[in-house]
C-alpha positions in Angstrom: -22.3 -12.6 -10.6 -19.0 -10.7 -10.6 -16.2 -13.2 -11.4 -13.8 -10.5 -10.4 -14.8 -11.3 -6.8 -14.3 -15.0 -7.0 -10.6 -15.1 -6.5 -11.2 -12.6 -3.7 -14.1 -14.3 -1.9 -15.6 -17.7 -2.3 -12.7 -19.3 -3.9 -10.3 -18.2 -1.2 -11.6 -20.3 1.7 -8.4 -19.6 3.6 -9.5 -16.0 4.3 -12.6 -17.0 6.0 -13.1 -17.8 9.7 -15.1 -20.8 10.7 -17.2 -21.3 13.8 -20.8 -21.0 15.0 -22.4 -17.9 16.5 -23.4 -17.9 20.1 -27.1 -17.7 19.5 -29.3 -20.3 17.8 -30.9 -17.6 15.7 -27.6 -17.1 13.9 -27.0 -20.8 13.0 -28.6 -20.5 9.6 -26.7 -17.3 8.7 -23.5 -19.0 9.8 -24.2 -22.0 7.6 -25.0 -19.7 4.6 -21.9 -17.7 5.3 -19.6 -20.6 5.4 -21.1 -21.8 2.1 -20.4 -18.4 0.7 -24.1 -17.6 0.1 -23.5 -14.0 1.2 -26.9 -12.5 0.3 -28.8 -15.0 2.4 -26.3 -14.6 5.2 -26.5 -10.8 5.1 -30.3 -10.9 5.4 -30.3 -13.1 8.5 -27.4 -11.3 10.2 -29.0 -7.9 9.6 -32.3 -8.9 11.1 -30.5 -10.0 14.3 -28.4 -6.8 14.4 -31.4 -4.6 13.9 -33.0 -6.2 17.0 -30.2 -4.6 19.0 -28.0 -7.7 19.4 -24.3 -7.1 19.4 -21.9 -9.8 18.6 -18.3 -9.5 17.5 -18.3 -12.4 15.2 -21.6 -11.3 13.7 -20.2 -7.8 12.9 -17.2 -9.5 11.3 -19.5 -11.7 9.1 -21.6 -8.7 8.1 -18.6 -6.5 7.3 -17.0 -9.4 5.3 -20.1 -10.3 3.4 -20.5 -6.8 2.0 -16.7 -6.5 1.6 -16.5 -9.7 -0.4 -19.4 -8.6 -2.6 -17.5 -5.3 -3.3 -20.2 -3.3 -1.5 -17.6 -1.4 0.5 -19.7 1.5 1.5 -22.1 -0.9 3.2 -19.3 -2.7 4.8 -18.2 0.5 6.6 -21.2 0.4 8.9 -20.4 -3.1 10.2 -16.7 -2.6 10.5 -17.4 0.6 12.4 -19.6 -1.5 14.8 -16.9 -4.2 15.0 -14.1 -1.8 16.0 -16.4 0.1 18.4 -17.1 -3.2 20.1 -13.5 -4.3 20.2 -10.7 -2.4 18.5 -8.3 -5.3 18.8 -8.9 -7.4 15.8 -6.9 -9.7 13.6 -4.7 -7.8 11.2 -6.7 -8.5 8.0 -9.7 -6.6 9.5 -7.7 -3.5 9.7 -6.8 -3.7 6.0 -10.4 -4.4 5.0 -11.7 -1.6 7.2 -9.1 0.8 5.6 -10.3 -0.1 2.1 -13.9 0.2 3.0 -13.3 3.7 4.5 -11.8 4.8 1.2 -15.1 4.1 -0.5 -16.7 6.9 1.6 -13.7 9.2 1.0 -12.4 9.0 4.6 -8.7 8.7 3.6 -7.5 10.2 6.9 -9.1 7.4 9.0 -8.2 4.8 6.3 -4.5 5.8 6.7 -4.7 5.4 10.4 -6.1 1.9 10.0 -3.3 1.1 7.5 -0.7 2.4 10.0 -2.2 0.1 12.7 -2.2 -2.7 10.1 1.5 -2.2 9.4 2.2 -2.2 13.2 0.6 -5.5 13.5 2.2 -7.2 10.5 5.4 -5.4 9.7 6.4 -7.8 6.9 3.2 -7.5 4.9 3.9 -6.0 1.5 0.7 -4.0 1.6 1.7 -2.2 4.9 5.3 -1.7 3.7 4.1 -0.1 0.4 1.9 2.2 2.4 4.6 3.1 4.9 7.1 3.9 2.0 4.5 5.9 0.1 2.7 8.1 2.6 2.3 10.7 -0.1 0.5 8.2 -2.3 -2.5 10.5 -2.9 -0.1 13.2 -4.2 1.5 10.7 -6.5 -1.9 9.6 -7.8 -2.9 13.2 -8.3 0.2 13.8 -10.4 -0.8 10.8 -12.6 -4.4 11.8 -12.9 -6.3 13.8 -15.5 -5.0 11.9 -18.5 -8.2 10.2 -19.7 -11.5 11.2 -21.3 -14.0 8.6 -20.3 -17.7 7.8 -21.1 -20.1 5.0 -20.7 -19.5 2.4 -23.4 -23.2 2.4 -24.3 -23.8 -1.4 -24.1 -24.3 -1.8 -20.3 -27.3 -3.5 -18.7 -28.8 -3.2 -15.3 -26.8 -6.3 -14.3 -23.0 -6.8 -14.4 -21.0 -6.1 -17.6 -17.3 -6.2 -17.5 -14.0 -7.7 -18.7 -13.9 -6.6 -22.3 -11.5 -7.5 -25.1 -11.3 -6.8 -28.9 -11.8 -9.5 -31.6 -11.5 -7.9 -35.1 -14.1 -5.2 -35.1 -16.0 -6.5 -32.1 -16.0 -5.9 -28.3 -16.3 -9.2 -26.5 -17.3 -9.0 -22.8 -19.0 -10.8 -19.9 -22.5 -9.9 -18.9 -25.1 -11.1 -16.4 -27.9 -9.5 -18.4 -31.3 -11.3 -18.8 -31.4 -12.8 -22.3 -34.9 -14.1 -21.9 -33.7 -17.7 -21.4 -36.1 -19.3 -18.9 -33.4 -21.7 -17.8 -31.1 -18.8 -16.8 -29.8 -19.4 -13.3 -28.9 -17.0 -10.5 -25.8 -17.3 -8.5 -26.6 -18.1 -4.9 -23.7 -16.0 -3.5 -25.0 -12.8 -4.8 -28.6 -13.5 -6.2 -27.3 -12.2 -9.5 -27.4 -14.0 -12.9 -24.4 -16.0 -14.0 -22.3 -14.3 -16.7 -22.0 -15.3 -20.3 -19.9 -13.9 -23.1 -21.4 -11.3 -25.5 -20.1 -9.5 -28.6 -20.9 -6.0 -29.9 -19.8 -4.6 -33.2 -17.6 -1.5 -33.0 -18.9 1.0 -35.5 -16.7 3.6 -37.2 -17.8 6.4 -35.0 -16.8 4.5 -31.9 -20.3 3.5 -30.8 -21.3 -0.1 -30.2 -24.2 -2.1 -31.7 -26.6 -4.2 -29.6 -24.7 -7.1 -28.0 -25.2 -10.6 -29.2 -24.6 -13.7 -27.0 -21.9 -16.1 -28.2 -22.9 -19.6 -29.1 -23.7 -22.3 -26.5 -20.5 -24.2 -27.2 -18.8 -21.3 -25.3 -21.5 -20.2 -22.9 -22.6 -22.7 -20.3 -25.2 -22.5 -17.6 -22.4 -21.3 -15.2 -20.0 -18.3 -15.4 -17.9 -17.4 -18.4 -15.8 -14.2 -18.6 -12.6 -12.4 -19.6 -11.8 -13.9 -23.0 -8.6 -13.1 -24.9 -8.0 -13.9 -28.6 -4.9 -14.6 -30.7 -4.3 -12.0 -33.4 -5.5 -14.4 -36.2 -8.8 -14.8 -34.3 -8.5 -18.6 -34.4 -7.8 -19.3 -30.7 -9.7 -18.0 -27.6 -8.7 -18.4 -24.0 -11.4 -17.6 -21.4 -12.5 -18.1 -17.8 -15.3 -20.4 -16.8 -16.4 -22.2 -13.7 -15.1 -25.7 -13.4 -17.6 -27.2 -15.9 -17.0 -29.1 -19.1 -19.1 -31.5 -21.1 -22.0 -31.4 -18.6 -19.8 -32.3 -15.7 -19.2 -29.9 -12.8 -16.0 -30.2 -10.8 -15.6 -29.3 -7.1 -12.8 -28.9 -4.6 -12.5 -30.9 -1.4 -15.0 -28.5 0.2 -17.5 -29.1 -2.7 -17.0 -25.6 -4.1 -16.9 -25.1 -7.9 -13.9 -22.9 -8.6 -12.6 -21.2 -11.8 -10.6 -22.6 -14.6 -9.1 -21.4 -17.9 -10.3 -22.9 -21.1 -9.2 -22.8 -24.7 -11.4 -22.9 -27.8 -10.7 -23.0 -31.6 -12.5 -21.1 -34.3 -13.2 -23.6 -37.0 -15.7 -23.1 -39.9 -17.1 -20.0 -38.4 -17.8 -21.7 -35.0 -16.1 -21.9 -31.7 -15.3 -25.6 -30.9 -12.8 -27.9 -29.3 -13.3 -26.4 -25.8 -10.6 -27.9 -23.5 -9.5 -27.0 -20.0 -5.8 -25.9 -19.8 -3.5 -28.6 -18.3 -2.3 -26.5 -15.3 -5.9 -26.0 -13.9 -6.8 -27.7 -10.7 -10.1 -28.5 -8.9 -8.4 -27.2 -5.7 -7.7 -23.6 -6.7 -8.9 -21.0 -9.2 -7.2 -19.7 -12.4 -8.8 -16.9 -14.3 -8.5 -13.8 -16.5 -6.1 -14.7 -19.2 -3.9 -12.2 -21.2 -1.4 -12.9 -24.0 2.1 -11.5 -24.4 2.9 -9.5 -27.5 4.5 -12.5 -29.3 1.7 -14.8 -28.0 4.2 -17.1 -26.6 3.3 -16.5 -23.0 -0.1 -16.5 -21.2 -0.7 -14.3 -18.1 -3.4 -15.0 -15.6 -4.6 -14.6 -12.0 -4.6 -17.5 -9.5 -4.7 -18.4 -5.8 -2.7 -21.6 -6.4 -0.2 -22.8 -3.8 2.8 -20.5 -3.6 0.9 -17.3 -4.1 1.9 -14.3 -2.1 -1.7 -13.2 -1.5 -5.4 -13.7 -2.1 -4.7 -13.8 -5.9 -1.5 -13.4 -7.7 -0.5 -12.8 -11.3 1.3 -15.7 -13.1 2.7 -16.4 -16.5 3.1 -19.7 -18.4 5.0 -20.4 -21.6 3.0 -21.5 -24.7 5.2 -23.9 -26.5 5.4 -24.2 -30.3 3.7 -27.6 -30.2 0.7 -26.1 -28.3 1.8 -27.5 -24.9 2.3 -25.4 -21.9 5.2 -24.9 -19.5 5.1 -24.6 -15.7 3.3 -21.5 -14.4 5.6 -18.9 -12.8 4.6 -16.3 -10.2 5.4 -12.8 -11.4 7.1 -12.2 -8.0 7.0 -9.5 -5.3 7.7 -6.8 -7.9 4.0 -7.2 -8.8 2.2 -9.3 -6.3 1.2 -8.5 -2.7 -0.7 -10.2 0.0 -3.9 -8.6 -1.5 -5.5 -9.2 -4.9 -3.6 -8.8 -8.1 -5.9 -9.7 -11.0 -7.1 -8.8 -14.6 -3.8 -8.6 -16.4 -3.4 -7.0 -19.8 -0.3 -6.7 -22.0 -0.2 -3.6 -24.3 1.6 -3.4 -27.6 4.2 -1.4 -25.8 4.9 -4.4 -23.6 3.3 -2.8 -20.5 1.6 -4.9 -17.9 -1.7 -3.3 -16.8 -3.4 -5.0 -13.8 -5.9 -4.4 -11.0 -4.8 -4.5 -7.4 -6.1 -3.7 -3.9 -2.8 -4.4 -2.3 -1.0 -1.2 -3.3 -1.7 2.4 -2.2 -4.7 3.5 -4.1 -8.0 5.4 -4.1 -10.1 2.4 -2.9 -11.1 -1.1 -3.9 -9.3 -2.3 -7.0 -7.2 0.3 -8.8 -5.5 -0.1 -12.2 -1.7 -0.1 -12.2 0.9 -0.4 -14.9 4.5 -1.5 -15.1 6.9 -1.8 -18.0 8.0 -5.4 -18.8 11.8 -5.4 -19.2 13.8 -7.4 -21.6 14.9 -9.8 -18.9 11.2 -10.4 -17.9 11.6 -8.2 -14.9 9.4 -5.1 -14.3 9.9 -1.4 -14.1 8.3 0.7 -11.3 4.6 0.0 -10.7 2.4 3.1 -11.1 -1.2 3.9 -10.3 -2.7 5.3 -13.5 -4.8 7.8 -11.6 -8.2 9.4 -11.9 -10.7 9.4 -13.6 -10.1 5.7 -14.4 -9.4 4.9 -10.7 -12.0 5.8 -8.1 -13.0 4.9 -4.6 -14.6 1.7 -5.9 -13.4 -1.3 -8.0 -11.8 -0.3 -11.3 -10.4 -3.1 -13.4 -10.1 -5.0 -16.7 -8.2 -2.1 -18.4 -7.3 -2.6 -22.1 -5.8 -0.1 -24.5 -4.9 0.2 -28.1 -1.3 1.6 -28.0 -1.7 3.3 -31.4 -5.0 5.1 -31.0 -4.7 5.4 -27.2 -8.3 4.3 -26.9 -9.6 1.5 -24.8 -12.0 0.1 -22.3 -12.2 -0.6 -18.6 -14.8 -1.8 -16.1 -15.9 -0.3 -12.8 -18.6 -0.6 -10.2 -18.3 3.2 -9.4 -21.3 5.4 -8.7 -23.4 6.6 -11.7 -23.3 3.3 -13.6 -26.3 1.5 -15.0 -25.6 -1.9 -13.5 -23.5 -3.6 -10.8 -20.4 -3.4 -13.0 -20.3 -1.2 -16.1 -17.9 -1.0 -19.1 -16.5 2.4 -19.9 -14.6 3.6 -23.0 -11.8 6.1 -22.9 -9.2 8.1 -24.8 -5.8 8.6 -23.1 -4.8 12.3 -23.8 -1.4 12.0 -22.2 0.9 9.1 -21.5 1.7 8.3 -17.9 5.4 8.0 -18.7 5.7 11.0 -21.0 9.3 11.4 -22.1 11.0 14.6 -23.0 14.5 15.8 -23.9 16.4 17.7 -21.3 19.0 19.8 -23.0 21.3 22.8 -22.4 24.7 24.4 -23.0 27.7 24.2 -20.7 29.6 27.5 -20.8 32.2 29.6 -19.1 30.5 31.9 -16.5 32.8 34.8 -17.3 33.2 34.7 -21.0 30.0 32.7 -21.9 32.2 30.6 -24.2 30.8 27.1 -24.9 32.8 24.4 -23.1 33.6 21.3 -25.1 34.1 17.9 -23.4 32.6 18.7 -20.1 31.3 15.6 -18.3 27.6 16.0 -17.8 25.9 13.6 -15.3 22.2 13.1 -14.9 21.2 12.3 -11.3 17.7 11.3 -10.0 16.0 12.9 -7.0 18.0 10.7 -4.7 21.3 11.7 -6.4 21.7 8.3 -8.0 23.4 8.4 -11.5 21.0 7.9 -14.4 23.1 8.7 -17.4 26.3 10.5 -18.5 27.4 12.3 -21.6 30.1 14.7 -22.7 29.2 18.2 -24.0 29.6 18.6 -27.8 31.7 21.1 -29.7 29.1 23.8 -29.2 28.8 23.0 -25.5 25.4 21.3 -25.8 24.2 18.1 -24.0 20.9 16.3 -23.9 19.2 13.4 -21.9 16.0 11.5 -22.2 13.9 12.2 -19.1 10.4 11.5 -17.8 7.8 14.1 -16.9 6.9 15.0 -13.3 10.3 14.0 -12.1 13.1 16.0 -10.5 16.6 15.5 -11.7 20.0 17.1 -11.0 22.6 18.0 -13.6 26.2 17.8 -12.5 28.8 19.3 -14.8 32.5 18.5 -14.4 35.4 20.0 -16.4 39.1 20.3 -15.6 40.2 23.7 -14.3 36.5 24.5 -13.5 34.5 24.2 -10.3 31.9 21.4 -10.4 28.3 22.6 -10.7 25.1 20.9 -9.7 21.7 22.2 -10.5 18.1 20.8 -10.0 15.5 20.7 -12.6 11.9 19.4 -12.6 10.4 18.2 -15.9 7.0 19.6 -16.5 4.7 17.7 -18.9 3.1 20.9 -20.3 6.4 22.4 -21.3 7.3 22.1 -25.0 10.9 21.6 -24.1 13.1 21.3 -20.9 16.3 23.3 -20.9 19.0 23.8 -18.3 22.0 25.9 -19.2 25.0 25.6 -16.9 27.7 28.2 -16.2 31.0 26.9 -14.8 33.3 29.0 -12.7 37.1 28.7 -13.3 39.0 27.2 -10.3 41.9 29.6 -11.0 40.6 33.1 -11.4 42.4 36.2 -12.5 42.5 39.1 -10.0 43.9 42.6 -10.3 43.5 46.0 -8.9 39.8 46.9 -9.1 38.6 43.4 -8.8 35.7 42.9 -6.4 36.6 39.7 -4.5 32.9 39.1 -3.6 32.1 38.7 -7.3 35.3 36.8 -8.1 34.8 34.3 -5.3 31.0 34.1 -6.0 30.3 35.2 -2.5 26.7 36.1 -1.8 26.1 39.6 -0.5 27.3 40.1 3.0 24.1 40.9 4.7 23.4 43.0 7.8 20.2 43.1 9.8 18.2 46.3 9.7 19.8 49.1 11.7 22.6 46.8 12.8 26.3 46.6 12.2 27.0 43.2 13.6 28.5 40.5 11.4 25.9 37.8 11.0 27.0 34.2 11.4 26.3 33.2 7.8 28.2 36.3 6.7 31.3 35.2 8.7 31.5 32.0 6.6 31.7 34.1 3.4 34.3 36.5 4.9 36.5 33.5 5.5 37.0 33.2 1.8 38.2 36.8 1.5 40.5 36.2 4.4 42.0 33.1 2.8 42.8 35.1 -0.4 44.4 37.9 1.6 46.6 35.4 3.4 47.6 33.8 0.1 48.6 37.2 -1.2 50.3 38.9 1.8 50.8 42.2 0.0 47.2 42.6 -1.2 45.3 45.5 0.1 41.5 45.9 -0.1 38.9 48.5 0.5 35.6 47.5 2.2 32.7 49.4 0.8 29.6 49.2 2.9 26.1 50.1 1.7 22.7 50.4 3.3 19.1 50.5 2.0 17.1 53.7 1.7 15.1 53.4 4.9 16.0 56.0 7.5 17.6 59.4 6.6 20.6 59.8 4.4 22.6 61.0 7.3 21.6 58.1 9.5 22.4 55.6 6.7 25.9 57.1 6.1 26.7 56.8 9.8 25.4 53.2 9.8 27.3 52.2 6.7 30.5 53.6 8.2 29.9 51.5 11.3 29.4 48.4 9.1 32.6 49.0 7.2 34.4 49.5 10.5 32.8 46.2 11.9 34.0 44.3 8.8 37.5 45.8 9.1 37.7 44.8 12.8 36.6 41.3 11.9 39.7 40.9 9.5 42.1 42.6 11.9 41.1 40.2 14.7 42.1 37.4 12.4 45.6 38.6 11.7 45.3 41.1 8.8 47.4 44.2 9.4 45.5 47.5 9.6 47.5 49.0 6.7 46.2 46.3 4.4 42.5 46.9 4.8 40.6 50.2 4.8 36.9 50.9 4.5 34.3 53.5 3.8 30.5 53.8 4.1 28.4 54.8 1.1 25.1 54.9 2.9 22.2 54.7 0.4 24.1 56.5 -2.4 24.7 53.4 -4.5 21.5 51.3 -4.5 21.4 48.2 -6.7 17.7 48.4 -7.4 14.7 50.7 -7.5 14.2 50.8 -3.7 14.9 54.5 -3.1 12.9 56.8 -0.8 9.1 56.5 -1.0 9.2 53.4 -3.2 7.4 50.3 -1.8 9.7 47.3 -1.8 9.8 43.9 -0.1 12.2 43.1 2.8 14.2 40.9 0.4 14.6 43.8 -2.1 15.8 46.2 0.6 18.2 43.5 2.0 20.0 43.4 -1.4 21.1 47.0 -0.8 22.6 46.2 2.7 25.9 44.8 1.4 29.6 45.0 1.5 32.1 44.9 -1.4 35.8 44.0 -1.3 37.8 45.9 -3.9 41.5 45.2 -4.5 43.3 48.6 -4.3 46.9 47.2 -4.4 48.7 43.9 -5.2 52.2 45.2 -4.3 
């Protein structure tokens, strides 16, 4: 049995639809389904479907039964049949169908289902997150490739998952056959119940043969997902509602999940007690401890949850009592499943979710826990940990960057397998962005310039002043685009983009500032002084292009500011055509430029011009040299040389 499904399936009775099928032959399947015995229900429903019978509710049940057992590839067949029969379904079917489609790699159709889902329920966080992150696959790709993973080496042909570290041992849940004749199978899946096992971690990273924990901890029902205090004296773990031989049930006679606590006394686990905030009417599972061990995190579908299971935290008081559970809020939880929390030594919350844009099924996400107990941005940790299937129960040693996670992806030995990994690069890799602020003309370092770091939406992130040597630096994150804005009195403000590449040893952006007041004299080229791009002409044309007119306005403004200034327009062509042709063309361009100024009030005695043809090329593109159009265009230019200021 996969306890990871319980908060998602049988324990969430609100997500199921009651009612009897139209045909008598479906009555037994309906009964099994409503009692969450999915394997029995699937068998009966499929026999009816194979006989050619088509029924909307039957297709819903078949799709759901496989979906709730995390067999998403098999669910696709029946959701296909359902939507072919009637494409107007309740909103949740669109979301389930979308996740199932991801399991076969059909992301395009999945996205269409998510769009339809969002149209039906515009306020659902899952749809909103998809709508706001249409490029989620690109984001996941950018986060991928950071892990080296391999099978942990202790998996069985059954389910093995939900690991944690206790001293030098890996403790995990397993449904493996231990040879116990009294071992029961779970009716919902026909799989064995899970118990807790421990395997010694050897120095080379391999694991010894797992040993089942003592009976005081392992009952005849499900145990899973333990977490231990650092001193190894206290364990919190998940178990079905069963204690001291008594099984608890909700008002529908379903046995749900609870959290339990045990003490390690005289080399034995004892004093097993249920935590006080448990309830017979809802499930609580998958505990995790904060760094200071003063807070317990867990998953639950208790009243007040956003979705099918939410993440909560509860204070552990100094006297051993507990506070009131608090929902982690919409920054983490969605209308889907959030489950399997883990807190790293760097105060990061890792968790599994199917409510956020992902690769399919449960994906592992991470968010930094802030000092005010809020959370930083939630990020998908990417492939190869995350796949089209369920990936969950992620734990990591922040020092060694090694850890374990569980998955039911293809290629495993059992229904769920445990994998070990090494993280080769942090998701939030941080680097220094540095540079020098300098005068564009003299290259002299500028002290005291205000340097502002902006994000990709031009929101301010940080601000510093350049030092005596003109340098500045910021802490930035990889794979992000920033803008550097430099401001200094008597200089024009500059703004430049920069993307931080994780593979670069350092990120550098030097900034040259132009003086607002610039010296001009006889011989000055106003195009360079005013930082005017080259005045371009189309090939074989002498017409002033629209974008060129905008730049000419700057020269016009200077000439009006200095009414005695005289300039010479020097027009140049590229090397294509003959020298004679180009000389004629450049003279026409000089004349066209002069006429543009005269029409705007400049006296003819203040502006003259001359064509230079191809005699003064600025690059290699002479006759018989192959060049790009862009390279040729650089030679088709005009210069504005001051010949007199008096």
